[in-house]
Structures are given as structure tokens and as C-alpha cells.
Short mmCIF file of the C-alpha atoms (twelve columns), coordinates in Angstrom:
data_MODEL
# 
_entry.id   MODEL 
# 
loop_
_atom_site.group_PDB 
_atom_site.id 
_atom_site.type_symbol 
_atom_site.label_atom_id 
_atom_site.label_alt_id 
_atom_site.label_comp_id 
_atom_site.label_asym_id 
_atom_site.label_seq_id 
_atom_site.Cartn_x 
_atom_site.Cartn_y 
_atom_site.Cartn_z 
_atom_site.pdbx_PDB_model_num 
ATOM 1   C CA . MET A 1   0.221   148.406 30.300 1 
ATOM 2   C CA . TYR A 2   -0.421  151.772 32.367 1 
ATOM 3   C CA . ALA A 3   0.863   151.559 35.649 1 
ATOM 4   C CA . PRO A 4   -0.923  154.561 37.654 1 
ATOM 5   C CA . ARG A 5   1.134   156.992 39.922 1 
ATOM 6   C CA . MET A 6   0.505   156.495 43.738 1 
ATOM 7   C CA . ALA A 7   -1.362  159.781 43.562 1 
ATOM 8   C CA . GLU A 8   -3.691  158.289 41.211 1 
ATOM 9   C CA . LEU A 9   -4.609  155.112 43.353 1 
ATOM 10  C CA . ILE A 10  -8.121  154.916 44.909 1 
ATOM 11  C CA . CYS A 11  -7.015  151.722 47.114 1 
ATOM 12  C CA . ASN A 12  -3.666  151.786 48.315 1 
ATOM 13  C CA . TYR A 13  -4.223  149.264 51.351 1 
ATOM 14  C CA . ALA A 14  -0.607  148.050 53.324 1 
ATOM 15  C CA . ARG A 15  -0.400  146.053 56.468 1 
ATOM 16  C CA . THR A 16  2.101   144.332 57.821 1 
ATOM 17  C CA . GLY A 17  2.595   141.809 60.670 1 
ATOM 18  C CA . ILE A 18  -0.917  140.618 60.824 1 
ATOM 19  C CA . VAL A 19  -1.040  137.708 63.480 1 
ATOM 20  C CA . LEU A 20  -2.819  134.429 62.626 1 
ATOM 21  C CA . PRO A 21  -2.945  132.488 65.897 1 
ATOM 22  C CA . ALA A 22  -2.795  128.897 65.681 1 
ATOM 23  C CA . GLY A 23  -5.934  127.391 64.393 1 
ATOM 24  C CA . VAL A 24  -7.978  130.393 64.367 1 
ATOM 25  C CA . ALA A 25  -9.680  132.095 61.418 1 
ATOM 26  C CA . THR A 26  -8.732  135.353 61.009 1 
ATOM 27  C CA . THR A 27  -10.829 138.004 59.246 1 
ATOM 28  C CA . VAL A 28  -9.055  140.608 57.259 1 
ATOM 29  C CA . ASP A 29  -10.994 143.472 55.513 1 
ATOM 30  C CA . VAL A 30  -9.038  145.171 53.003 1 
ATOM 31  C CA . GLY A 31  -10.376 148.529 51.727 1 
ATOM 32  C CA . ILE A 32  -10.256 148.585 47.931 1 
ATOM 33  C CA . ASN A 33  -12.656 151.839 47.855 1 
ATOM 34  C CA . ASN A 34  -14.527 151.284 44.887 1 
ATOM 35  C CA . ALA A 35  -11.873 150.955 42.603 1 
ATOM 36  C CA . SER A 36  -12.689 148.936 39.655 1 
ATOM 37  C CA . GLN A 37  -9.381  147.400 38.629 1 
ATOM 38  C CA . TRP A 38  -7.251  146.166 41.734 1 
ATOM 39  C CA . LEU A 39  -5.313  143.711 43.025 1 
ATOM 40  C CA . CYS A 40  -4.247  142.279 46.375 1 
ATOM 41  C CA . VAL A 41  -1.052  140.243 47.139 1 
ATOM 42  C CA . ILE A 42  -0.694  137.937 50.324 1 
ATOM 43  C CA . LYS A 43  2.742   137.126 51.559 1 
ATOM 44  C CA . ASN A 44  3.561   134.608 54.529 1 
ATOM 45  C CA . THR A 45  5.880   136.643 56.559 1 
ATOM 46  C CA . GLY A 46  5.972   133.764 59.373 1 
ATOM 47  C CA . ALA A 47  7.531   130.461 59.881 1 
ATOM 48  C CA . ASN A 48  4.391   128.375 59.617 1 
ATOM 49  C CA . PRO A 49  2.130   127.739 56.580 1 
ATOM 50  C CA . ILE A 50  -1.179  129.662 55.605 1 
ATOM 51  C CA . THR A 51  -3.642  126.270 55.591 1 
ATOM 52  C CA . ALA A 52  -6.791  127.678 54.599 1 
ATOM 53  C CA . LEU A 53  -7.926  131.233 52.745 1 
ATOM 54  C CA . SER A 54  -11.705 132.223 51.771 1 
ATOM 55  C CA . LEU A 55  -12.316 135.568 50.313 1 
ATOM 56  C CA . ALA A 56  -15.530 137.126 49.501 1 
ATOM 57  C CA . THR A 57  -16.362 140.970 48.438 1 
ATOM 58  C CA . SER A 58  -18.673 143.764 49.478 1 
ATOM 59  C CA . PRO A 59  -19.897 146.770 46.512 1 
ATOM 60  C CA . LEU A 60  -21.311 148.939 49.720 1 
ATOM 61  C CA . GLY A 61  -19.545 147.586 52.899 1 
ATOM 62  C CA . THR A 62  -22.671 146.559 54.336 1 
ATOM 63  C CA . ILE A 63  -23.369 142.788 53.389 1 
ATOM 64  C CA . PHE A 64  -20.566 140.605 51.777 1 
ATOM 65  C CA . GLU A 65  -21.147 137.888 49.109 1 
ATOM 66  C CA . ALA A 66  -20.677 134.049 50.404 1 
ATOM 67  C CA . LEU A 67  -16.994 133.428 51.245 1 
ATOM 68  C CA . ILE A 68  -15.295 131.408 48.569 1 
ATOM 69  C CA . ALA A 69  -12.408 128.987 49.538 1 
ATOM 70  C CA . VAL A 70  -9.192  129.515 47.610 1 
ATOM 71  C CA . THR A 71  -7.302  125.992 47.342 1 
ATOM 72  C CA . GLU A 72  -4.754  126.552 44.465 1 
ATOM 73  C CA . ASN A 73  -1.246  127.400 46.232 1 
ATOM 74  C CA . ILE A 74  -2.646  126.549 49.606 1 
ATOM 75  C CA . PRO A 75  -1.012  125.596 51.877 1 
ATOM 76  C CA . LEU A 76  1.234   128.749 51.210 1 
ATOM 77  C CA . ALA A 77  4.769   128.215 52.710 1 
ATOM 78  C CA . ALA A 78  6.906   130.765 54.883 1 
ATOM 79  C CA . GLY A 79  8.108   133.003 53.132 1 
ATOM 80  C CA . ALA A 80  6.058   132.623 49.957 1 
ATOM 81  C CA . SER A 81  3.276   134.826 48.329 1 
ATOM 82  C CA . LEU A 82  0.144   133.932 46.477 1 
ATOM 83  C CA . PRO A 83  -0.331  134.790 42.965 1 
ATOM 84  C CA . ALA A 84  -2.464  138.547 42.697 1 
ATOM 85  C CA . ILE A 85  -5.973  138.702 43.846 1 
ATOM 86  C CA . SER A 86  -7.589  140.710 41.346 1 
ATOM 87  C CA . GLY A 87  -10.743 142.516 40.422 1 
ATOM 88  C CA . CYS A 88  -11.189 144.101 36.519 1 
ATOM 89  C CA . GLY A 89  -14.646 145.878 36.121 1 
ATOM 90  C CA . GLU A 90  -15.595 145.020 39.655 1 
ATOM 91  C CA . PRO A 91  -15.896 148.039 41.717 1 
ATOM 92  C CA . VAL A 92  -16.040 147.119 45.477 1 
ATOM 93  C CA . LEU A 93  -15.660 148.930 48.449 1 
ATOM 94  C CA . TYR A 94  -13.831 145.738 50.663 1 
ATOM 95  C CA . LEU A 95  -12.221 142.583 49.837 1 
ATOM 96  C CA . ARG A 96  -12.797 140.283 52.870 1 
ATOM 97  C CA . LEU A 97  -9.738  137.551 53.700 1 
ATOM 98  C CA . VAL A 98  -10.297 134.837 56.027 1 
ATOM 99  C CA . LEU A 99  -6.975  133.119 56.661 1 
ATOM 100 C CA . THR A 100 -6.117  129.916 59.025 1 
ATOM 101 C CA . SER A 101 -2.611  128.899 59.757 1 
ATOM 102 C CA . SER A 102 -3.117  125.593 62.018 1 
ATOM 103 C CA . LEU A 103 0.275   126.323 63.540 1 
ATOM 104 C CA . GLY A 104 0.088   130.130 63.599 1 
ATOM 105 C CA . THR A 105 2.180   132.741 61.397 1 
ATOM 106 C CA . THR A 106 1.847   136.338 60.496 1 
ATOM 107 C CA . VAL A 107 1.372   137.813 56.891 1 
ATOM 108 C CA . THR A 108 1.611   140.912 55.155 1 
ATOM 109 C CA . ILE A 109 -1.078  142.154 52.683 1 
ATOM 110 C CA . ASN A 110 -0.776  144.962 50.006 1 
ATOM 111 C CA . ALA A 111 -3.538  146.010 47.543 1 
ATOM 112 C CA . ALA A 112 -3.510  148.626 44.903 1 
ATOM 113 C CA . GLY A 113 -6.261  149.820 42.321 1 
ATOM 114 C CA . ASN A 114 -7.730  152.595 40.426 1 
# 
């Protein structure tokens, strides 16, 4: 399998310490930058579980498709990562993540693509 070098990546997103306040749905728009092959990993870096996750994509950044609830591996325990969310042959400008933690937590999100 071909692994692109960092310089070849269209999407190179890394954000740490994203706070999910207790019981509040928090929206994070991940810049995919029209990469047609991409993946996104979410890690729960806090002390409490992530209790809900929904996602949607936007091809041009002006409108998003309807949110889709992710139920597999949710709740996501403290210290755990979700299996990668990926797109292949689906160039999008943004991946919208809506994350909730009933008790509050923090997350790290990394995405890459070409």
C-alpha cells in the first residue's frame, strides 16, 4: 500500500485538547480540503466516555448532508480511539463531527488524505 509523504497530503489536520463540556453537543469541522482518499481518527484523551457521535460531510463547505449517528464503539471509553472514519473517491471540503460526553471529556482529532 502506498503511503504518501507529508508534503503530498492535501488534508493534514491535527487538533488536541478539544473540550467536550458535560452534556453539550460540540461541533468540530475537520478540513479535508477536497482530498479524495482520507481518514480521520478520534481519540478520547479525557477521563470520561464520549457518549454520542454524529457526522456529516460537505463537498463545498456551504451545506452539509444530514448528520448520521455513529453507534459502533460508542460510548468510547477514556483513552480509547475509534476505528478510522474514512472516505475513498469522495472528495469533501469538510467532515463535520458532533461529539457529546454526558460527564465531559477532551478529545484529539487527526485527519490526513490526498
